[in-house]
Every structure is written in structure tokens, then in C-alpha cells.
TORKOL-4160 file (C-alpha; in steps of 0.2 Angstrom, whole numbers, padded with zeros to 4 digits, m for minus):
125
<pt num="1" X="0579" Y="0536" Z="0438"/>
<pt num="2" X="0564" Y="0533" Z="0448"/>
<pt num="3" X="0563" Y="0535" Z="0466"/>
<pt num="4" X="0548" Y="0531" Z="0475"/>
<pt num="5" X="0547" Y="0531" Z="0497"/>
<pt num="6" X="0532" Y="0527" Z="0504"/>
<pt num="7" X="0525" Y="0533" Z="0521"/>
<pt num="8" X="0511" Y="0534" Z="0534"/>
<pt num="9" X="0511" Y="0516" Z="0542"/>
<pt num="10" X="0509" Y="0512" Z="0559"/>
<pt num="11" X="0496" Y="0500" Z="0572"/>
<pt num="12" X="0480" Y="0505" Z="0570"/>
<pt num="13" X="0462" Y="0495" Z="0578"/>
<pt num="14" X="0450" Y="0486" Z="0566"/>
<pt num="15" X="0440" Y="0497" Z="0558"/>
<pt num="16" X="0452" Y="0514" Z="0561"/>
<pt num="17" X="0460" Y="0523" Z="0545"/>
<pt num="18" X="0477" Y="0528" Z="0539"/>
<pt num="19" X="0480" Y="0535" Z="0522"/>
<pt num="20" X="0497" Y="0529" Z="0517"/>
<pt num="21" X="0508" Y="0540" Z="0502"/>
<pt num="22" X="0522" Y="0540" Z="0487"/>
<pt num="23" X="0531" Y="0552" Z="0485"/>
<pt num="24" X="0542" Y="0548" Z="0467"/>
<pt num="25" X="0557" Y="0558" Z="0460"/>
<pt num="26" X="0567" Y="0559" Z="0451"/>
<pt num="27" X="0557" Y="0557" Z="0438"/>
<pt num="28" X="0540" Y="0564" Z="0432"/>
<pt num="29" X="0524" Y="0551" Z="0435"/>
<pt num="30" X="0510" Y="0559" Z="0423"/>
<pt num="31" X="0513" Y="0546" Z="0412"/>
<pt num="32" X="0514" Y="0531" Z="0421"/>
<pt num="33" X="0504" Y="0519" Z="0429"/>
<pt num="34" X="0507" Y="0517" Z="0447"/>
<pt num="35" X="0502" Y="0506" Z="0459"/>
<pt num="36" X="0501" Y="0498" Z="0476"/>
<pt num="37" X="0503" Y="0481" Z="0483"/>
<pt num="38" X="0506" Y="0474" Z="0502"/>
<pt num="39" X="0515" Y="0457" Z="0505"/>
<pt num="40" X="0514" Y="0445" Z="0523"/>
<pt num="41" X="0531" Y="0440" Z="0528"/>
<pt num="42" X="0533" Y="0423" Z="0520"/>
<pt num="43" X="0522" Y="0424" Z="0505"/>
<pt num="44" X="0525" Y="0434" Z="0487"/>
<pt num="45" X="0515" Y="0453" Z="0484"/>
<pt num="46" X="0498" Y="0456" Z="0485"/>
<pt num="47" X="0488" Y="0466" Z="0472"/>
<pt num="48" X="0481" Y="0482" Z="0481"/>
<pt num="49" X="0472" Y="0493" Z="0468"/>
<pt num="50" X="0482" Y="0504" Z="0452"/>
<pt num="51" X="0477" Y="0516" Z="0442"/>
<pt num="52" X="0484" Y="0527" Z="0427"/>
<pt num="53" X="0493" Y="0539" Z="0421"/>
<pt num="54" X="0475" Y="0549" Z="0416"/>
<pt num="55" X="0466" Y="0545" Z="0432"/>
<pt num="56" X="0452" Y="0537" Z="0418"/>
<pt num="57" X="0458" Y="0521" Z="0424"/>
<pt num="58" X="0459" Y="0512" Z="0440"/>
<pt num="59" X="0456" Y="0496" Z="0448"/>
<pt num="60" X="0457" Y="0486" Z="0464"/>
<pt num="61" X="0457" Y="0471" Z="0475"/>
<pt num="62" X="0438" Y="0463" Z="0476"/>
<pt num="63" X="0447" Y="0461" Z="0496"/>
<pt num="64" X="0449" Y="0481" Z="0496"/>
<pt num="65" X="0435" Y="0486" Z="0485"/>
<pt num="66" X="0423" Y="0500" Z="0495"/>
<pt num="67" X="0438" Y="0502" Z="0508"/>
<pt num="68" X="0452" Y="0508" Z="0501"/>
<pt num="69" X="0452" Y="0524" Z="0488"/>
<pt num="70" X="0468" Y="0527" Z="0475"/>
<pt num="71" X="0474" Y="0542" Z="0473"/>
<pt num="72" X="0488" Y="0552" Z="0462"/>
<pt num="73" X="0492" Y="0569" Z="0463"/>
<pt num="74" X="0506" Y="0569" Z="0444"/>
<pt num="75" X="0509" Y="0591" Z="0451"/>
<pt num="76" X="0519" Y="0583" Z="0467"/>
<pt num="77" X="0523" Y="0565" Z="0462"/>
<pt num="78" X="0513" Y="0560" Z="0472"/>
<pt num="79" X="0503" Y="0542" Z="0477"/>
<pt num="80" X="0489" Y="0541" Z="0490"/>
<pt num="81" X="0481" Y="0524" Z="0498"/>
<pt num="82" X="0466" Y="0530" Z="0508"/>
<pt num="83" X="0465" Y="0517" Z="0516"/>
<pt num="84" X="0447" Y="0516" Z="0529"/>
<pt num="85" X="0438" Y="0501" Z="0538"/>
<pt num="86" X="0455" Y="0493" Z="0541"/>
<pt num="87" X="0455" Y="0475" Z="0546"/>
<pt num="88" X="0467" Y="0462" Z="0553"/>
<pt num="89" X="0471" Y="0450" Z="0539"/>
<pt num="90" X="0475" Y="0470" Z="0530"/>
<pt num="91" X="0491" Y="0468" Z="0539"/>
<pt num="92" X="0505" Y="0470" Z="0528"/>
<pt num="93" X="0518" Y="0477" Z="0521"/>
<pt num="94" X="0512" Y="0488" Z="0507"/>
<pt num="95" X="0522" Y="0496" Z="0493"/>
<pt num="96" X="0520" Y="0509" Z="0482"/>
<pt num="97" X="0525" Y="0504" Z="0463"/>
<pt num="98" X="0529" Y="0514" Z="0445"/>
<pt num="99" X="0527" Y="0507" Z="0426"/>
<pt num="100" X="0535" Y="0516" Z="0413"/>
<pt num="101" X="0529" Y="0506" Z="0400"/>
<pt num="102" X="0509" Y="0503" Z="0402"/>
<pt num="103" X="0499" Y="0515" Z="0402"/>
<pt num="104" X="0481" Y="0513" Z="0410"/>
<pt num="105" X="0483" Y="0502" Z="0426"/>
<pt num="106" X="0492" Y="0485" Z="0429"/>
<pt num="107" X="0490" Y="0472" Z="0446"/>
<pt num="108" X="0501" Y="0462" Z="0439"/>
<pt num="109" X="0518" Y="0466" Z="0445"/>
<pt num="110" X="0531" Y="0459" Z="0432"/>
<pt num="111" X="0524" Y="0475" Z="0424"/>
<pt num="112" X="0530" Y="0487" Z="0435"/>
<pt num="113" X="0550" Y="0495" Z="0435"/>
<pt num="114" X="0553" Y="0503" Z="0451"/>
<pt num="115" X="0546" Y="0500" Z="0468"/>
<pt num="116" X="0546" Y="0509" Z="0487"/>
<pt num="117" X="0554" Y="0504" Z="0502"/>
<pt num="118" X="0540" Y="0496" Z="0509"/>
<pt num="119" X="0532" Y="0504" Z="0524"/>
<pt num="120" X="0523" Y="0494" Z="0540"/>
<pt num="121" X="0503" Y="0493" Z="0543"/>
<pt num="122" X="0497" Y="0480" Z="0556"/>
<pt num="123" X="0478" Y="0480" Z="0561"/>
<pt num="124" X="0473" Y="0472" Z="0580"/>
<pt num="125" X="0458" Y="0466" Z="0583"/>
């Protein structure tokens, strides 16, 4: 089965940047939709960004448009999230996920089949 491991989180100041990575193993990700979600304690997961297997369909949550960039390297089986101009409200545990049922991108967490363990991003003011 597919396994996902996030990395790159940390504690930064408002306005700083981080690049999250998600390494996939146990199967190819080239034919599947991948996405990033984030979660604050006591709340459910919020959609951040998604990218189709072909890179032709990319969607972002309105709150991160213009600041975050999602990308994937199918040869390396790795998903990335470049996070610029970080704000305190971006503080959350960030999860990468993969769907083997949808190929054109998805913002619905119920449509994803595999999840990473999460990486903490903390943005101070």
C-alpha cells in the first residue's frame, strides 16, 4: 500500500517561507490525485491545495491563493507545498494525501485514500 511521509515543518515568523515535502512509497503516485490539508486542534481538516496526476488541474483554498504553490515530481514520487508570506492563521498540522479514485484533483478529504502522519507548521507574529 502507499505510504506518505511529510517533512519540512517548523517554527517561523510571519512573512517567512517554508517548503513542505511528502515522500510516497509503496507504489507509484503518477496516476493519482494528491493534495494538502491542514488541521488545528479541536477542528477538522481543511483543504489547502490539490493537484492532478497530470499537473493539468490545480486548485487552492481561497485563503492560500497567491501565497502557496503545490507541485509534484512523479519521477521522485514526491509532493511539495511551497508556503510563502506565512501568517499566524496558517499555523496547523499539515497533511499530504493521495486518492487513487480521482484523477483531476479533489478538495474533499473523503475522496482521499492515504494520509501522511502530518508535520507541524507554527507561525509566530
